[in-house]
N, C-alpha and C positions, 0 to 999 in steps of 0.2 A: 502494500499499498503507499503512496507515494507521502514524503513527509508534506504536511501544512505550511507551504511560503509564505500566506500574510502570517501563521506563529513566529515563522524566521525573521521574516524582518520587519517584526515589532519586535522582535527579543536583539533584533541589534543596530536599530531606534533607540530602548528603551537602555541598549546597552551605553548607548552615545551619552543619553541622559542622568548615565550614574557617577558618569565621567567630569560631565558638570557638576556633576550636583558636589564630589567630592572636592574640588578644583576648590568652586565655591565656600563647600567646608574650612579647607587649610587654608584660604584666604583671610576668613572671618572668621574663622572657629567658632561657626555653631552653623547646626543643621534642624531641618524639623525631623532628622532618623533617627535614631539609637544604635550605639555598634550591636549590641545584642539580638535585635531586630533581623538587623541589615544581614547577618551570616547565618539566619538560615535560609539558604537556600528552596523554598518548596514553596514560600508565600508570592511572589511574584509569579506573573503572566505565565514564565517560562518557564519555571521549578512545575507550576501547577501542569502545565502542557507536559512536561518529562514525568510526574510520580503518576500520572493517570492516564491522558490520551496515548501518549508515543511509548507511555509501558503494557497498553492492552494494545493496539495497533501494529507494535511493533517491539515483541518482546524477544530481548539477546539482542538488535541490533548493533553491530557496532556502535557507529557514527552514532546513536543517540546513546548509546552506553560514557562515551569519550563526549557530549557534551556534555551528560550528567556531570562525571567527572569535575573538568572543568568550571563551568558553575559552579560546582560547587564549595571549588577551590577559588573560582572568584571572590565568591560573597565572601571567606573568608579572608581574602588580601584586600576585601574594600570595609570590614568591618578594621581593619586591622589600623587601616588608613584615618578612616575616621574617626578612632578613639584619638590617636596622636593626633589627630587637628580640634577634636572637641575640648582636649589636654590642652591647646595652647599650643604645643608642640609642632607649630609651624612649620618650622627647618627640614624636622623628622618626618613629618607627615609628607612633606612635597616630594623628598626624598623615598621616601615609601614607593610613592608613584612615578618616579622618575624611569628613563627608556634603563633597561635592564635591567631593574628592578623586580623580585619576584610579585607583584600584582602589573606591570608594564605586560611581562611575558605570561603572563596567565589570559592578559586579557587582551593580546595580540592572538591567540590560540585560541581563546572559546569561539575570538568570530569568524579566523579562518575553520573551524570547526564547526563551527555555525554555516556559513558558507557550501561547503562541501560535502553537509544532510541536505542541504537548502538543493543544492545541484543531483545529491542521489536521483 
């Protein structure tokens, strides 16, 4: 069964929004989100899809499993960045988002995995 292109397109857009939210939190030390909520990977639309429709429609699909793993890791790294930002550790938070950081690497890998899944 083909992957819902709409789900993937929205997930990539939402991912971009999160990058901006984290940059804003780094700059201001404030956010409407809490790290303990951000670190959960099953509350956003992509997480809900991964753990429901995708699990039923494509059980054991390696592309879905890769997205699930990277998505969970992204949420963990985003929560770390947000925690630093909210503690007023701007330089550390920005460094945690910089090119080559675990956040940056998993962020790129997740978008690439989503695009690969979308093309499948």
